[in-house]
C-alpha positions in Angstrom: -50.7 169.2 62.8 -52.8 167.8 60.0 -53.0 164.4 61.7 -54.1 166.0 65.0 -56.8 168.0 63.2 -58.1 164.7 61.5 -58.4 163.1 65.0 -59.8 166.4 66.6 -57.1 166.3 69.2 -55.5 169.1 71.0 -52.2 168.7 72.8 -49.1 170.4 74.1 -46.1 171.3 72.0 -42.9 171.7 74.0 -41.0 174.2 71.9 -37.3 175.1 71.9 -36.9 178.9 72.0 -34.3 178.8 69.1 -36.9 177.0 66.9 -39.5 179.6 67.6 -37.1 182.3 66.7 -36.3 180.5 63.4 -39.8 179.5 62.6 -42.3 181.9 64.2 -45.0 181.3 61.7 -45.0 177.6 62.3 -45.4 178.1 66.1 -48.2 180.6 65.5 -49.9 177.9 63.5 -49.5 175.4 66.4 -51.1 177.9 68.7 -53.9 178.9 66.2 -54.9 175.2 66.0 -55.7 175.2 69.7 -52.6 173.5 71.0 -50.7 174.6 74.2 -47.3 176.0 73.5 -44.9 175.2 76.4 -41.2 175.6 76.9 -38.5 173.0 76.0 -35.7 175.4 76.9 -34.4 178.2 74.9 -31.6 175.8 73.6 -32.0 172.0 73.8 -29.6 171.6 76.7 -30.2 169.0 79.4 -30.3 170.1 82.9 -27.3 167.9 83.6 -25.2 170.5 81.7 -26.5 173.6 83.4 -26.4 175.2 86.8 -29.2 177.2 88.6 -28.1 180.6 87.2 -27.7 179.5 83.6 -31.0 177.5 83.9 -32.9 180.6 85.1 -31.4 182.6 82.2 -32.5 179.9 79.7 -36.0 179.8 81.1 -36.5 183.6 81.0 -35.0 183.9 77.5 -37.0 181.0 76.0 -40.3 181.9 77.6 -40.0 185.6 76.4 -39.5 184.3 72.9 -42.5 181.9 72.9 -44.8 184.5 74.6 -43.8 187.1 72.0 -44.5 184.7 69.2 -47.9 183.3 70.3 -49.1 186.2 72.4 -50.2 184.0 75.3 -48.7 183.0 78.7 -46.3 180.0 78.8 -46.8 178.1 82.0 -45.4 174.6 81.3 -41.9 173.3 81.0 -40.3 170.0 79.9 -36.6 169.4 80.4 -34.7 168.2 77.4 -34.2 164.4 77.4 -36.3 164.1 80.6 -33.2 165.4 82.5 -34.9 166.2 85.8 -33.1 163.6 87.8 -31.9 163.4 91.4 -28.7 165.4 90.8 -30.7 168.2 89.0 -33.5 168.4 91.5 -32.3 172.0 92.2 -34.2 172.9 89.0 -37.6 172.6 90.7 -36.9 175.6 92.9 -35.8 177.6 89.8 -39.0 176.7 88.0 -41.1 177.8 91.0 -39.3 181.0 91.3 -39.8 181.6 87.6 -43.6 181.2 87.9 -44.1 178.0 85.9 -47.2 176.1 87.1 -46.2 172.7 85.9 -43.3 170.6 84.8 -43.3 167.3 82.7 -39.7 166.4 83.0 -39.4 163.2 85.1 -39.0 159.7 83.7 -39.7 157.6 86.8 -37.6 154.6 85.6 -34.1 153.6 84.9 -33.2 154.7 81.3 -30.0 154.7 79.1 -30.1 158.5 79.0 -31.9 159.9 82.0 -34.3 158.5 84.6 -35.4 158.8 88.1 -36.2 155.3 89.4 -38.5 155.5 92.5 -40.1 158.7 91.6 -43.9 158.8 91.6 -45.5 157.5 88.5 -48.7 159.4 88.9 -49.0 163.2 88.8 -47.8 164.9 92.0 -46.8 168.3 93.4 -43.4 169.3 94.4 -42.7 171.3 97.5 -43.5 174.9 96.4 -46.6 173.8 94.5 -45.2 173.0 91.1 -47.2 170.1 89.5 -45.2 167.3 88.0 -46.7 165.3 85.2 -44.2 162.3 85.0 -43.8 160.3 81.8 -46.1 157.3 81.8 -44.2 154.0 82.3 -45.3 150.4 82.4 -43.5 147.4 83.9 -41.4 147.1 87.0 -37.7 147.5 88.0 -35.3 147.5 85.1 -38.1 146.5 82.7 -40.1 149.8 83.2 -40.4 151.5 79.9 -42.1 154.8 78.8 -44.3 152.8 76.4 -46.6 155.6 75.2 -44.0 157.6 73.4 -41.2 157.9 71.0 -39.0 154.9 70.1 -40.9 152.6 72.6 -44.2 153.2 70.9 -42.6 152.6 67.6 -41.1 149.2 68.6 -43.9 147.7 70.7 -46.0 145.1 69.0 -49.3 146.6 67.9 -51.3 144.3 70.1 -49.2 145.1 73.1 -49.4 148.9 72.5 -53.2 148.7 72.3 -53.5 146.6 75.4 -51.3 149.0 77.4 -53.2 152.1 76.1 -56.5 150.5 77.3 -55.0 150.0 80.8 -53.3 153.4 81.0 -54.0 155.5 84.1 -56.3 158.5 83.8 -54.4 161.5 82.5 -51.6 159.4 80.7 -50.2 161.0 77.7 -48.4 160.3 74.5 -45.1 162.0 73.7 -43.2 162.2 70.4 -40.4 164.2 68.8 -40.5 165.7 65.3 -37.9 163.1 64.2 -40.3 160.3 65.2 -42.3 161.1 62.1 -39.4 161.6 59.7 -38.1 158.4 58.1 -36.2 160.4 55.5 -33.9 162.2 58.0 -30.3 161.1 57.4 -28.8 159.0 60.2 -26.4 160.8 62.6 -25.1 159.9 66.1 -26.9 162.1 68.6 -24.8 164.2 71.0 -26.3 162.6 74.1 -26.5 159.0 72.8 -24.2 156.2 71.6 -24.1 154.9 68.0 -26.4 152.0 69.0 -29.0 154.2 70.7 -28.9 156.6 67.8 -29.5 153.8 65.3 -32.4 152.5 67.4 -33.9 156.0 67.5 -33.6 156.4 63.8 -35.4 153.1 62.9 -39.1 152.3 62.4 -40.3 155.9 62.0 -42.6 155.2 59.1 -45.3 153.7 61.2 -45.6 156.5 63.9 -48.8 158.1 62.7 -50.5 154.7 62.6 -49.3 153.8 66.1 -50.6 157.0 67.6 -53.9 156.6 65.8 -54.2 153.1 67.4 -53.4 154.3 70.9 -55.8 157.2 70.6 -58.6 154.9 69.6 -57.7 152.4 72.3 -57.6 155.1 74.9 -61.0 156.6 73.9 -59.7 158.9 71.2 -59.6 162.1 73.4 -56.7 164.2 74.5 -56.1 167.7 75.7 -53.3 170.1 76.6 -51.2 169.2 79.6 -51.9 172.5 81.2 -55.5 171.4 81.6 -54.4 168.2 83.4 -52.0 170.2 85.6 -54.7 172.6 86.6 -56.9 169.7 87.7 -54.1 168.2 89.7 -53.4 171.5 91.3 -57.1 171.9 92.4 -57.5 168.5 93.9 -54.0 168.0 95.6 -54.1 169.0 99.3 -50.6 170.5 99.2 -47.0 169.8 98.4 -46.3 166.0 98.3 -42.7 165.6 97.3 -39.5 167.4 98.3 -36.8 167.9 95.6 -33.8 166.4 97.3 
């Protein structure tokens, strides 16, 4: 939060409901700083381990917690581990029925954890009107990577990160997890990852703040909540573009 204040940047915090229950004052501070608070599920469970009924229950419970904490509507959703993939496309209909206005849950490339190769790389609308803000990727085929976030941003050479940021499409966004900034966290194998992937995710965290500052500067130094971008997409898109099938 202090780093974002220093750069005068407002963003979106996708918050897990259980975290808001445990740390409500922290989430209120996020909201008070002008950031959007959006939902990352009540529990950090990927869509691949849910069904429509349990997902609807998770959405309702998580959003109720967040809205009670910050006193503002919660309209955005991101699936844990970008788990909106072809076999979980049913989730789009559940999100529409629940009244969410946008999702940011698709990684349009192959990935060791979750990915949807062939999905649109630019923002689009699902059938039903839900706006999707896919994770920005660069490259082609198996070499496509979500370069503007997390472990990828930490490992990219500085010059490459700056060059890609300058070439990023309008509306591209950075994403990070709390652990990306925490070099002192003890190593552990993550439930959804192998030992090797977990080790890669654990390494090179000390330079994350510096990398984000470089990318912000290269991209013009401005950013805003994703709900603002989603609203712009919704206004200019003529209608549903993609069927969830």
